C-alpha positions in Angstrom: 6.9 1.3 92.2 10.4 1.0 90.6 9.2 -2.0 88.7 6.3 -0.1 87.2 8.5 2.8 86.1 11.1 0.5 84.6 8.6 -1.0 82.2 6.8 2.2 81.4 8.5 2.3 78.0 5.8 0.0 76.7 3.1 2.5 77.2 3.2 4.1 73.8 3.2 0.7 72.0 0.2 -0.8 73.8 -2.4 0.6 71.2 -0.1 -0.2 68.3 -1.3 -3.8 67.6 -4.7 -2.6 66.5 -3.6 -0.7 63.3 -1.0 -3.4 62.6 -3.6 -6.2 62.8 -6.2 -4.3 60.8 -3.6 -3.6 58.1 -2.5 -7.3 58.0 -6.1 -8.5 58.1 -7.1 -6.2 55.2 -4.1 -7.4 53.2 -4.5 -11.2 53.8 -8.1 -11.7 54.7 -10.0 -8.6 53.4 -13.5 -10.2 53.3 -13.4 -11.6 56.8 -11.8 -8.5 58.2 -14.5 -6.3 56.7 -17.4 -8.6 57.8 -16.1 -8.5 61.4 -15.2 -4.8 61.3 -17.2 -3.9 64.4 -15.1 -6.3 66.4 -12.1 -4.0 66.2 -13.6 -1.3 68.5 -13.3 -3.7 71.5 -9.5 -4.2 71.3 -9.0 -0.5 70.6 -10.8 0.4 73.8 -9.4 -2.4 75.8 -5.7 -1.6 75.0 -6.2 2.1 75.6 -7.9 1.3 78.9 -4.8 -0.6 80.0 -2.8 2.5 79.3 -5.2 4.6 81.3 -4.9 2.3 84.3 -1.1 2.5 84.2 -1.3 6.3 83.7 -3.5 6.7 86.8 -1.2 4.5 88.8 1.8 6.5 87.8 0.0 9.8 88.6 -0.8 8.5 92.1 2.9 7.7 92.6 3.8 11.1 91.4 1.4 12.7 94.0 2.6 10.6 96.8 6.4 10.5 96.1 7.0 13.5 93.9 9.2 11.1 91.9 10.6 11.8 88.4 11.9 8.8 86.5 14.0 8.9 83.3 15.6 6.0 81.5 17.6 6.3 78.3 19.6 3.9 76.1 22.0 4.6 73.3 20.7 4.2 69.8 23.5 5.6 67.7 27.1 6.3 68.8 29.7 7.7 66.4 32.8 9.5 67.7 31.6 12.5 69.6 28.0 12.1 68.5 25.6 10.0 70.6 21.9 9.8 70.0 19.9 8.3 72.9 16.3 7.2 73.1 14.3 6.8 76.3 11.3 7.9 78.2 10.5 10.4 80.9 7.8 10.1 83.6 7.2 13.4 85.4 4.1 15.4 86.5 3.6 16.9 83.0 3.8 13.4 81.4 1.3 12.0 83.9 -1.2 14.8 83.2 -0.9 14.3 79.4 -1.2 10.5 79.7 -4.4 10.8 81.6 -5.9 13.3 79.2 -5.0 11.3 76.1 -6.3 8.0 77.5 -9.5 9.2 79.1 -10.7 11.3 76.3 -9.4 8.7 73.8 -11.4 5.9 75.3 -14.6 8.0 75.3 -14.1 9.0 71.7 -13.5 5.4 70.7 -16.6 4.3 72.4 -18.5 7.1 70.8 -17.1 6.5 67.4 -18.2 2.8 67.3 -21.7 4.0 66.7 -21.0 7.3 65.0 -19.0 5.7 62.3 -20.9 2.4 62.1 -22.5 3.3 58.8 -19.3 4.5 57.2 -17.4 2.3 54.7 -14.1 3.5 56.1 -14.9 2.2 59.6 -11.8 0.0 59.8 -9.5 2.7 58.4 -10.9 5.1 60.9 -10.0 2.9 63.9 -6.6 2.1 62.4 -5.8 5.8 62.1 -7.2 6.6 65.5 -5.2 3.9 67.3 -2.0 4.9 65.5 -2.6 8.5 66.5 -2.9 7.4 70.2 0.4 5.6 69.8 2.1 8.6 68.4 0.7 11.0 71.0 1.7 8.7 73.8 5.2 8.5 72.4 5.3 12.3 72.1 4.5 13.0 75.8 6.8 10.3 77.1 9.8 11.4 75.0 13.0 12.2 77.0 14.7 14.4 74.4 14.0 16.8 71.6 14.9 14.6 68.6 12.5 11.9 69.9 9.8 14.5 70.4 10.3 15.6 66.8 9.9 12.1 65.4 6.6 11.6 67.2 5.6 15.2 66.5 5.7 14.4 62.8 3.8 11.1 63.3 1.1 13.0 65.0 1.0 15.5 62.1 0.7 12.6 59.7 -2.2 11.1 61.6 -3.9 14.5 61.7 -3.5 14.8 57.9 -5.1 11.3 57.4 -8.0 11.9 59.7 -8.8 15.4 58.5 -8.9 14.1 55.0 -10.7 10.9 56.0 -13.5 11.6 53.6 -11.0 12.4 50.9 -13.5 12.1 48.0 -15.0 15.4 49.1 -12.9 18.1 47.6 -13.3 20.4 50.6 -12.0 17.7 53.0 -9.0 17.0 50.7 -8.2 20.7 50.6 -8.5 21.0 54.4 -6.0 18.2 55.1 -3.6 19.7 52.7 -3.9 23.1 54.3 -3.4 21.6 57.7 -0.4 19.7 56.5 1.3 22.7 54.8 0.7 25.1 57.6 2.1 22.7 60.2 5.1 22.1 58.0 6.0 25.8 58.4 6.1 25.5 62.2 7.8 22.1 62.1 10.6 23.4 59.9 11.2 26.1 62.5 11.1 23.4 65.2 13.7 21.3 63.5 16.0 24.3 63.0 15.6 25.3 66.6 16.5 21.7 67.8 19.6 21.6 65.6 20.7 25.1 66.7 20.4 24.1 70.4 22.3 20.9 69.7 25.1 23.0 68.1 25.3 25.1 71.2 25.0 22.5 73.9 25.8 19.2 72.2 22.8 17.4 73.7 19.2 16.7 73.0 18.3 15.6 76.5 16.1 18.1 78.4 18.0 18.1 81.7 21.4 18.4 80.1 20.3 21.0 77.7 18.7 23.2 80.4 21.8 23.0 82.7 24.4 23.5 79.9 22.6 26.4 78.4 21.9 28.0 81.7 25.6 27.9 82.6 26.7 29.2 79.2 24.3 32.2 79.4 25.3 32.9 83.1 29.0 32.8 82.1 28.4 34.8 78.9 29.9 32.1 76.8 27.3 32.0 74.1 25.8 34.4 71.7 22.6 35.4 73.4 21.0 36.6 70.1 21.5 33.1 68.6 20.0 31.4 71.6 17.0 33.7 71.4 16.6 32.8 67.7 16.7 29.1 68.4 14.2 29.5 71.2 11.9 31.4 68.8 12.2 28.7 66.2 11.3 26.1 68.9 8.2 28.1 69.8 7.2 28.3 66.1 6.5 24.6 66.1 4.1 25.1 69.1 2.5 28.0 67.3 1.5 25.8 64.3 0.5 22.8 66.3 -1.6 24.7 68.8 -3.2 27.0 66.2 -1.7 30.2 67.5 -1.7 33.4 65.5 -0.6 33.7 62.7 -0.5 29.9 61.9 -4.0 29.2 63.1 -5.7 29.2 59.7 -5.7 25.4 59.4 -7.8 24.6 62.5 -11.3 25.8 61.4 -10.9 23.9 58.1 -9.8 20.8 60.0 -13.4 20.4 61.1 -14.1 18.7 57.7 -13.0 15.5 59.4 -15.4 13.3 61.4 -16.7 14.9 64.5 -15.0 12.4 66.9 -11.7 13.4 65.4 -12.5 17.1 66.2 -13.2 16.1 69.8 -10.0 14.1 70.3 -7.4 15.6 68.1 -8.5 19.2 67.6 -9.8 19.9 71.1 -8.2 17.7 73.7 -4.9 16.2 72.5 -3.1 17.1 69.3 -3.6 20.9 69.6 -2.5 20.5 73.2 0.9 19.2 71.9 2.0 22.8 71.4 1.1 23.7 74.9 2.9 20.5 76.1 6.0 21.5 74.2 6.2 25.0 75.6 5.5 23.6 79.1 8.3 21.1 78.7 10.7 23.8 77.4 9.7 26.4 79.9 12.9 26.1 81.9 14.7 27.1 78.7 12.3 29.9 77.8 12.2 31.3 81.3 15.8 32.4 81.2 15.1 34.4 78.0 12.7 37.2 79.0 12.1 38.3 75.4 10.8 34.9 74.5 8.5 34.8 77.5 7.1 38.2 76.6 6.6 37.1 73.0 4.8 33.9 74.1 2.4 35.9 76.3 1.8 38.4 73.5 1.0 35.6 71.0 -1.3 34.0 73.5 -3.3 37.1 74.2 -3.6 38.0 70.5 -4.8 34.4 69.8 -7.3 34.4 72.6 -8.9 37.7 71.4 -8.7 36.8 67.7 -10.3 33.4 68.2 -13.1 34.9 70.2 -13.9 37.6 67.6 -13.8 35.2 64.7 -16.2 32.8 66.5 -19.0 35.5 66.5 -20.2 35.1 62.9 -19.7 31.4 62.2 -22.8 29.4 61.1 -21.1 26.0 61.2 -21.4 24.7 64.7 -18.1 22.9 64.6 -16.2 25.9 63.2 -17.6 28.0 66.1 -16.2 25.4 68.5 -12.9 25.4 66.6 -12.4 29.1 67.0 -13.4 28.7 70.6 -10.6 26.1 70.9 -8.2 28.5 69.4 -9.1 31.2 71.9 -8.8 28.9 74.9 -5.4 27.7 73.7 -4.5 31.3 73.6 -5.3 31.6 77.3 -3.0 28.6 78.0 -0.2 30.2 76.0 -0.7 33.5 77.8 -0.4 31.7 81.1 2.8 30.0 80.1 4.2 33.3 78.9 3.4 34.8 82.2 5.1 32.0 84.0 1.9 30.6 85.4 2.8 27.0 84.8 0.1 25.6 87.1 -2.7 27.8 85.7 -1.9 26.8 82.1 -1.9 23.0 82.8 -5.0 23.4 85.0 -6.8 25.1 82.1 -5.5 22.5 79.7 -7.2 19.7 81.8 -10.5 21.5 82.3 -10.8 22.7 78.8 -10.0 19.3 77.3 -13.0 17.6 79.0 -15.4 20.6 78.5 -14.5 21.0 74.8 -14.6 17.2 74.2 -18.1 17.3 75.6 -19.1 20.1 73.3 -17.7 18.5 70.2 -19.3 15.1 70.9 -22.5 17.0 71.7 -22.3 18.7 68.3 -21.6 15.3 66.7 -24.8 14.0 68.3 -26.7 17.1 66.8 -25.2 16.5 63.4 -26.1 12.8 63.7 -29.6 13.8 64.4 -29.9 16.3 61.6 -28.4 13.9 59.1 -31.2 11.5 59.8 -33.4 14.1 58.0 -31.4 15.5 55.2 -29.0 12.6 54.5 -25.3 13.2 54.2 -25.2 16.9 53.8 -22.7 18.5 56.1 -23.3 22.1 54.8 -26.8 21.8 56.2 -26.6 19.3 59.1 -23.9 21.6 60.7 -25.5 24.9 59.9 -26.9 26.4 63.1 -29.0 28.8 61.1 -31.1 25.9 60.0 -31.5 24.5 63.5 -33.5 25.6 66.4 -35.9 23.9 68.8 -33.8 20.8 69.1 -34.1 20.7 72.9 -37.5 18.9 72.5 -36.0 16.2 70.3 -32.5 15.7 71.9 -33.0 16.6 75.6 -30.0 14.6 76.8 -27.6 16.1 74.2 -29.0 19.5 75.0 -28.3 19.1 78.7 -24.7 17.9 78.1 -24.1 20.7 75.6 -25.5 23.3 78.1 -23.1 22.0 80.8 -20.1 22.3 78.5 -21.3 25.8 77.4 -21.6 27.0 81.0 -18.2 25.5 81.9 -16.5 27.3 78.9 -18.3 30.5 79.9 -16.7 30.3 83.3 -19.8 29.7 85.4 -19.0 28.1 88.8 -18.8 25.4 90.0 -18.0 23.9 86.6 -14.5 23.0 85.6 -13.3 25.9 83.4 -14.4 28.5 86.0 -11.5 27.5 88.3 -8.8 27.4 85.7 -9.8 30.4 83.7 -10.3 32.5 86.8 -6.8 31.7 87.9 -5.4 32.8 84.5 -7.4 36.1 84.8 -6.0 36.7 88.3 -2.4 36.1 87.2 -2.9 38.4 84.2 -3.7 41.4 86.5 -0.4 40.8 88.2 1.5 40.5 84.9 0.0 43.3 82.8 -3.2 45.4 83.3 -3.5 45.7 79.5 -3.3 42.0 79.0 -5.8 41.5 81.9 -8.3 43.9 80.3 -8.0 42.0 77.0 -8.3 38.6 78.7 -11.4 39.7 80.6 -13.0 41.1 77.5 -12.3 37.8 75.7 -14.0 36.0 78.6 -17.1 38.1 77.9 -17.0 37.4 74.2 -16.6 33.7 75.0 -19.8 33.7 77.0 -21.6 35.6 74.3 -20.6 33.4 71.3 -21.0 30.1 73.2 -24.5 31.0 74.3 -25.2 32.1 70.8 -24.3 28.6 69.6 -26.5 27.1 72.3 -29.6 29.3 71.6 -29.4 29.0 67.8 -29.2 25.2 68.1 -31.6 24.3 70.8 -34.1 27.2 71.4 -36.9 28.3 69.2 -38.5 26.1 66.6 -36.8 23.7 64.2 -36.4 25.4 60.8 -37.0 22.2 58.8 -40.0 21.5 56.6 -41.4 18.0 57.3 -44.6 18.4 55.3 -43.2 17.1 52.0 -40.7 14.6 53.4 -41.0 11.5 51.3 -38.1 9.4 52.7 -35.7 10.6 50.0 -32.6 11.9 51.7 -31.8 15.1 49.9 -31.1 18.7 50.6 -34.6 19.6 49.5 -36.0 18.4 52.8 -34.9 21.7 54.3 -37.3 24.6 54.1 -35.9 28.0 54.8 -38.0 31.2 55.2 -37.0 33.7 52.6 -37.3 37.4 53.0 -40.4 38.3 51.1 -43.1 41.0 51.0 -44.6 39.7 54.2 -41.5 40.3 56.2 -41.9 43.4 58.5 -39.8 46.3 57.5 -38.4 46.6 61.0 -36.9 43.1 60.7 -35.3 43.9 57.4 -33.7 47.1 58.7 -32.3 45.3 61.8 -31.3 42.0 60.1 -27.6 42.4 60.4 -27.9 44.0 63.9 -30.0 41.2 65.3 -28.2 38.3 63.8 -25.0 39.9 65.1 -22.6 38.6 62.5 -24.5 35.4 61.8 -25.1 35.3 58.1 -23.8 36.5 54.8 -25.5 39.5 53.1 -26.4 37.4 50.1 -28.0 34.6 52.2 -31.4 35.9 53.0 -32.3 33.2 55.4 -34.5 33.8 58.5 -33.8 31.7 61.5 -36.2 33.6 63.7 -39.3 33.6 61.5 -42.4 32.7 63.4 -43.6 29.8 61.3 -44.2 26.3 62.5 -44.1 23.1 60.5 -45.9 19.9 61.3 -44.4 16.4 61.2 -45.7 14.1 58.6 -47.0 11.1 60.5 -46.1 8.7 57.7 -42.5 9.8 57.9 -41.8 7.9 61.1 -41.6 4.5 59.5 -39.1 5.3 56.8 -36.3 2.7 56.5 -32.7 3.8 56.4 -30.8 2.9 53.2 -27.7 2.2 55.3 -27.1 -1.5 56.0 -24.4 -2.4 58.5 -22.0 -5.2 57.5 -22.1 -7.0 60.8 -25.7 -7.7 61.6 -27.2 -7.1 58.2 -30.3 -5.3 59.5 -31.9 -2.0 58.6 -31.9 1.0 60.9 -35.0 3.2 61.3 -34.6 6.8 60.3 -37.0 9.4 61.4 -38.3 12.5 59.6 -37.4 14.6 62.6 -34.3 15.0 64.8 -34.0 12.2 67.4 -31.7 11.4 70.3 -28.5 9.5 69.6 -27.9 5.9 70.6 -27.0 4.9 74.1 -23.3 4.3 73.3 -22.9 7.9 72.1 -24.8 9.2 75.1 -22.7 7.3 77.5 -19.6 9.2 76.4 -21.5 12.5 76.8 -22.6 11.4 80.3 -19.1 10.6 81.4 -17.7 13.9 80.0 -20.5 15.7 81.9 -19.2 14.2 85.1 -15.7 15.2 84.3 -16.9 18.8 83.5 -18.6 19.0 86.9 -15.9 17.5 89.1 -12.5 17.7 87.4 -12.1 21.3 88.6 -11.9 20.0 92.1 -8.3 18.9 91.6 -7.2 22.5 91.5 -9.4 23.9 94.3 -7.4 24.9 97.4 -9.3 23.6 100.3 -7.2 25.4 102.8 -4.8 28.3 102.9 -1.7 26.3 103.8 -0.2 26.5 100.3 1.4 23.8 98.3 -0.4 20.8 99.9 -3.9 22.2 99.6 -5.0 20.6 96.3 -4.2 17.6 94.2 -2.9 19.5 91.2 -0.3 21.4 93.2 0.8 18.2 94.9 1.3 16.6 91.5 3.1 19.6 90.0 5.3 20.4 93.1 8.6 19.2 91.6 8.1 21.3 88.4 6.7 24.3 90.3 9.7 24.3 92.7 12.1 23.9 89.8 10.6 26.8 87.8 9.8 29.0 90.8 11.8 28.0 93.9 10.4 30.8 96.0 6.8 30.6 94.8 4.0 31.0 97.4 0.8 29.0 96.7 -1.2 30.2 99.6 -4.8 31.3 98.9 -6.5 34.5 100.1 -10.2 33.5 100.0 -11.4 37.1 100.2 -9.3 38.1 97.2 -10.4 34.9 95.4 -14.1 35.6 95.8 -13.6 39.2 94.8 -11.9 38.3 91.6 -14.3 35.5 91.0 -17.3 37.8 91.3 -15.8 40.1 88.7 -15.1 37.3 86.2 -18.5 35.7 86.7 -20.2 39.1 86.2 -18.4 39.5 82.9 -19.5 36.0 81.8 -23.1 36.7 82.9 -23.0 39.9 81.0 -22.1 38.0 77.8 -24.8 35.4 78.4 -27.4 38.2 79.0 -26.6 39.9 75.7 -26.7 36.7 73.8 -30.0 35.7 75.4 -31.4 39.2 74.7 -30.5 39.0 71.0 -31.2 35.3 70.3 -34.0 34.2 72.5 -36.6 34.0 71.0 -35.4 35.7 67.8 -38.1 34.2 65.7 -41.0 35.7 67.4 -40.0 38.7 69.5 -40.4 42.0 67.7 -40.1 43.9 70.9 -36.3 43.4 70.9 -36.3 44.6 67.3 -38.2 47.7 68.1 -36.1 48.3 71.2 -32.8 48.0 69.2 -34.2 50.2 66.4 -35.3 52.9 68.8 -31.9 52.7 70.6 -30.1 53.1 67.3 -32.3 56.1 66.4 -31.6 57.8 69.7 -27.9 57.4 69.2 -25.8 60.4 68.1 -25.0 58.9 64.8 -27.1 56.1 63.3 -24.8 55.7 60.3 -21.8 55.2 62.7 -23.7 52.6 64.6 -24.5 50.6 61.4 -20.9 50.9 60.3 -19.6 49.5 63.5 -22.0 46.5 63.3 -21.1 45.9 59.7 -17.3 46.1 60.4 -17.6 43.6 63.2 -19.7 41.3 61.1 -17.4 41.4 58.1 -14.3 41.0 60.2 -15.7 37.9 61.9 -17.4 36.3 58.9 -14.4 36.8 56.7 -12.0 35.3 59.3 -10.3 38.6 60.0 -9.2 38.7 56.3 -6.2 36.6 57.3 -7.0 33.8 54.9 -7.6 36.2 52.1 -4.2 37.9 52.9 -2.4 34.6 52.8 -4.2 33.8 49.5 -3.1 37.0 47.9 0.4 37.3 49.4 1.5 33.7 49.7 -0.6 31.5 47.4 -0.9 33.8 44.5 2.5 35.3 45.1 4.2 31.9 45.1 2.2 30.9 42.1 3.3 34.1 40.3 6.9 33.6 41.2 6.7 30.0 40.0 5.2 31.1 36.7 7.9 33.8 36.3 10.6 31.2 37.1 9.0 28.8 34.6 9.0 31.5 31.9 12.6 32.4 32.6 13.6 28.7 32.5 11.7 28.1 29.3 12.5 31.2 27.4 16.0 32.1 28.7 17.7 29.1 30.1 16.3 26.7 27.5 16.1 29.6 24.9 19.8 30.2 24.5 20.8 26.6 23.4 17.6 26.3 21.4 18.4 29.6 19.8 21.9 28.4 18.8 20.4 25.3 17.4 17.8 27.1 15.4 20.4 29.6 14.1 22.6 26.8 13.0 19.7 25.1 11.3 18.5 28.2 9.4 22.1 29.1 8.5 22.7 25.6 7.1 19.4 25.8 5.2 20.4 29.1 3.7 23.9 28.1 2.7 22.8 25.0 0.9 20.9 27.1 -1.6 24.1 29.2 -2.4 26.0 26.2 -3.8 25.3 25.7 -7.6 28.0 23.1 -8.4 30.2 25.4 -10.6 33.8 25.9 -9.6 34.0 29.3 -11.3 31.2 30.6 -9.1 33.0 29.3 -6.0 36.2 31.0 -7.0 34.5 34.2 -7.7 32.7 34.1 -4.3 36.0 33.2 -2.6 37.7 36.2 -4.3 35.0 38.6 -3.2 35.2 37.5 0.4 39.0 37.8 0.3 38.7 41.3 -1.1 36.2 42.3 1.6 38.5 40.9 4.3 41.5 42.8 3.0 39.6 46.1 2.8 38.4 45.7 6.4 41.8 44.8 7.6 43.5 47.7 5.8 40.9 50.1 7.0 41.2 49.3 10.7 44.8 48.2 11.0 
């Protein structure tokens, strides 16, 4: 065991040869490297699999021995300053290593087919492997300065992958937005690290915690300054994990390829903020104000993400806001001191959300086979519907992920989310009510996504499909004279924040389209560089290839069974489940007197309540969205309900306010645009004007004055001495008069 721990430093560097070799190959042998591009998926998966095996072995050792291993070596020594690098293997590291490697392998396997047609295939795998290296280095870091180095590398990889299709202006803008927003949090993180080093003289976690604890206990440090440094450290986690108010980059980050959304923006990179707070929890826990602030930010983010997900039409953006909301749950748990619940939900959510994102990628892949590369349509749920007949395997996997995120037993997220809800009742009844309401909203918007995507009839016109991949292959039903008046009046009510007022598109119109039989033999224009053969493209959505479905299948298994690691099978306490055994050293360190025993009666009572809330959200979504396109009974029922209400106008206003709030992202982006973007631009223009007109204007004015004065004087001279003497005498006389008058 000691031998394995001793050489664990190599873990972050195992995936590194792939991007290095790809870069060298493209530099020295570009033609051969591009022709053999599909070969690079194998070493990427193989090397990350080696890391996964080592991670599992280390986790088993952690469970059996409760062993924490740290090794450091000096990098820079100068007088009293010493900078050390090293690695730390503890339960938190083990959990993150397994998450990164398992999800990473499945995403790499999935990406081989998903990105096979893309010209940037090699660049994609180089970025992805370098991201894995950076993330592995981040979670194994033994001190704050080392974390910051890998933190920035992870941010750089995120920037490159979000803007992977940089020729699209919207993708280029999205990666810049993510980069700038994260720099705000990263600057705070750097200031916090430097401030704590000034106080303690150390970057190492153990030394930092012990020194700071002693200083605070003996009242030898300014508590306000320590609180400020802790707040700045938390700012880095706020940006990276898309917490309010630095969450605005995450929805736009969906402009990157879908496998990136599954790996970076659902399972690993956004979890880095949760990891940082969990790592620094011994520091935060001695500062109650910071713990309260963390829980407050968490509950605000959870509720805000759920409300903003209600009106999204883009399937990936709906899942992005869902990710934001679930990260808020984790931050809430950490702020409450529920270390185990937060990490448990981090694990279960990672697999469930990766399943949903890869499922959405399979859907987009199918839709693009009809309309060509048109993300604005292939990701628009309004233009989907009825896909369950065409993609049954994807539909099953997506449904499993949806039910898990809704908190339906016995799927993974039920166990972890229920634990957070239970702890929230003990922490604050107000927070508990908000958390439970958010759980109901989660069930509603997730089933809305499922029903709009898979139920009903496909809203695509196949009759005029000619094999030309263009946006015209979509046929959308417009509101015309034939539309019943009842539907028009209840449009905004029934869609429940689904569409913009100006977009009069019906996704519940009862009109069927037939598939053109000649469209099944259309040949794809994409030709792969490896086997030089054509790929058949269909005029209707079809199931993805087996390599993509394999990743979905494995994630379905994880979603079903990973929750078992946190299920207490007896009431004895700490040794009742795998997760508690693994986290025992950390739990005992943070909460020495904690009691992990389980009261099954209380558990089933609380679970019944949380499941009832989830089922309520599912029922409302089903009532409104299935089948929207043909059921006028729901329309009439809602119409009559609104008429029976005390104030029909008030009811309409409430619906419109909720819709506008959600569709416009809570007006937060607009506020940032007005106050920050335009404000900074105006300040820059004012500064530029001051610099040009005042700073440069003064010397330029002297120069112009001298020039015009010289030009004027040269015309005075006539070349006659008598004139010069007369002028000289006049000036002398004027000077004498002035002198005699004043003096």
